[in-house]
C-alpha positions in Angstrom: 135.6 164.4 141.6 134.6 161.5 143.8 137.7 162.0 146.0 136.9 165.6 146.7 133.2 165.1 147.4 132.6 165.9 151.1 132.2 162.7 153.1 133.1 161.3 156.6 136.7 160.7 155.6 137.3 164.3 154.6 135.4 165.5 157.7 137.7 163.5 160.0 140.8 164.8 158.3 139.5 168.4 158.6 138.5 167.9 162.2 141.9 166.4 163.1 143.8 169.2 161.3 141.8 172.0 163.1 142.1 170.3 166.5 145.7 169.1 166.4 147.4 170.7 163.4 149.3 169.0 160.6 150.5 166.0 162.6 147.1 164.9 163.6 145.7 165.8 160.1 148.4 163.7 158.4 147.7 160.8 160.8 144.0 160.9 160.1 144.7 161.0 156.3 147.1 158.1 156.6 144.4 156.1 158.3 141.9 156.8 155.6 144.4 156.0 152.8 145.4 152.7 154.6 141.7 151.8 154.6 141.5 152.6 150.8 144.5 150.4 150.2 142.8 147.5 152.0 139.6 148.0 149.9 141.7 148.2 146.8 143.4 144.9 147.6 140.1 143.4 148.4 138.7 144.5 145.0 141.8 143.2 143.2 141.2 139.7 144.8 137.5 139.8 144.3 136.7 139.9 148.0 134.6 143.0 147.8 132.2 141.1 145.5 130.7 139.7 148.7 129.4 143.1 149.6 127.4 143.4 146.3 126.3 139.7 146.3 125.3 139.5 150.0 122.9 141.9 151.6 123.7 140.5 154.9 127.4 141.3 154.5 126.7 144.8 153.2 124.3 145.5 156.1 126.7 144.2 158.7 129.4 146.5 157.5 126.9 149.3 157.1 125.5 149.1 160.6 128.9 148.8 162.2 130.1 151.8 160.2 127.0 153.8 161.2 127.6 152.9 164.9 131.2 153.9 164.7 130.4 157.3 163.0 127.7 157.9 165.7 130.3 157.2 168.4 132.8 159.6 166.8 130.1 162.3 166.5 129.0 161.9 170.1 132.6 161.9 171.2 133.2 165.2 169.3 130.3 166.8 171.0 131.4 165.5 174.4 135.0 166.8 173.8 133.6 170.2 172.8 132.1 170.5 176.3 134.9 168.7 178.1 138.2 169.4 176.3 140.4 167.8 178.9 138.4 164.5 178.8 140.4 163.1 175.9 143.1 162.0 178.4 143.0 163.1 182.1 146.7 162.7 182.4 147.4 165.4 179.8 146.2 169.0 179.4 144.5 170.0 176.2 147.6 171.3 174.5 149.8 168.3 175.5 147.1 165.9 174.3 146.9 167.5 170.8 150.6 167.2 170.4 151.0 163.7 171.9 151.7 160.5 169.9 148.6 159.0 171.5 146.4 161.7 169.8 148.0 160.9 166.4 147.3 157.2 166.9 143.7 158.0 167.8 143.4 160.1 164.6 144.9 157.3 162.5 142.6 154.7 164.0 139.5 156.9 163.4 140.4 157.5 159.8 141.2 153.8 159.2 138.0 152.4 160.9 135.7 155.0 159.3 136.9 154.0 155.9 137.0 150.2 156.5 133.5 150.3 158.0 132.0 152.1 155.0 130.7 149.5 152.6 130.3 152.2 149.9 134.1 152.4 149.8 134.3 148.7 149.0 131.6 148.8 146.4 133.3 151.9 144.9 136.5 150.0 144.3 134.7 146.9 143.1 132.5 148.7 140.6 134.8 151.4 139.3 138.3 149.9 139.1 137.4 147.0 136.7 136.1 149.5 134.2 139.6 150.9 133.7 141.4 147.6 133.3 142.4 147.1 129.7 141.3 143.8 128.0 144.1 141.2 128.4 145.9 143.1 131.2 146.8 141.3 134.4 143.8 142.0 136.7 145.5 142.0 140.1 148.5 144.1 139.1 146.4 146.6 137.1 143.8 146.9 139.9 146.6 147.5 142.4 148.1 150.2 140.1 144.8 151.9 139.8 144.4 151.8 143.6 147.8 153.5 144.0 146.8 156.2 141.5 143.7 156.8 143.5 145.8 157.0 146.7 148.0 159.6 145.0 145.0 161.7 144.2 143.8 161.4 147.8 147.2 162.4 149.1 147.1 165.6 147.0 143.6 166.4 148.1 144.2 165.8 151.8 147.5 167.7 151.6 145.5 170.8 150.6 142.8 170.2 153.2 145.3 169.7 156.0 147.4 172.8 155.0 144.3 175.0 154.8 142.7 173.8 158.0 145.9 173.9 160.1 146.7 177.4 158.9 143.2 178.5 159.8 143.5 177.0 163.2 146.9 178.7 163.8 145.4 182.1 163.0 142.2 181.5 165.1 143.6 180.3 168.4 140.5 181.1 170.4 139.3 178.0 172.4 135.8 178.9 171.4 136.7 178.4 167.7 138.0 174.9 168.5 134.9 174.1 170.5 132.6 175.2 167.7 134.6 173.2 165.2 134.2 170.1 167.4 130.5 170.7 167.7 130.0 171.2 164.0 132.0 168.1 163.2 130.1 166.1 165.7 126.8 167.1 164.2 128.1 166.3 160.7 129.4 162.9 161.7 126.1 162.1 163.3 124.4 163.1 160.0 126.7 160.7 158.1 125.9 158.0 160.6 122.2 158.4 160.0 122.7 158.5 156.2 124.8 155.3 156.3 122.4 153.5 158.7 119.5 154.0 156.3 121.4 153.4 153.1 120.1 150.5 151.0 122.7 150.7 148.3 123.9 147.1 148.1 
């Protein structure tokens, strides 16, 4: 239920899938899942405990994450008005299919996840509850992290397939622009929510 709850990660995967089809959607999802793997490793080694123990550490990650989400939101709104601005050397169609756009989608997914302290606190607080007494902590935490990644892979596969199919059917440029505008506003909303979060 937590994995399918709408959040900035799912919004990025959805936006990438509508704007660039399956390749960009998969790249964005891979970035998010890589971030989750990093948080899972940090939880298994106890590093994420710093986020709960230190308000300064939590706030630093929170502010950086809010700033990054705000940048992504403003960039989405800008791209909706200036589609060719993503890369002046490429037209809009070439940009969406280029390896560079997939790298950008991966980076956005990765950084959005890594700069969300709630993701770290989630792994730190939830994973230990499922570790049986006497089980090796690191190995079991890592196993649970991979189970979570498997669930995310299934969820994102559905999101990507549905969004890419919808984008293929509705090829109007206006639909793409409206999607960019909507995702920009939503990302800015997530940025504001994260900026004012006091959940550490």
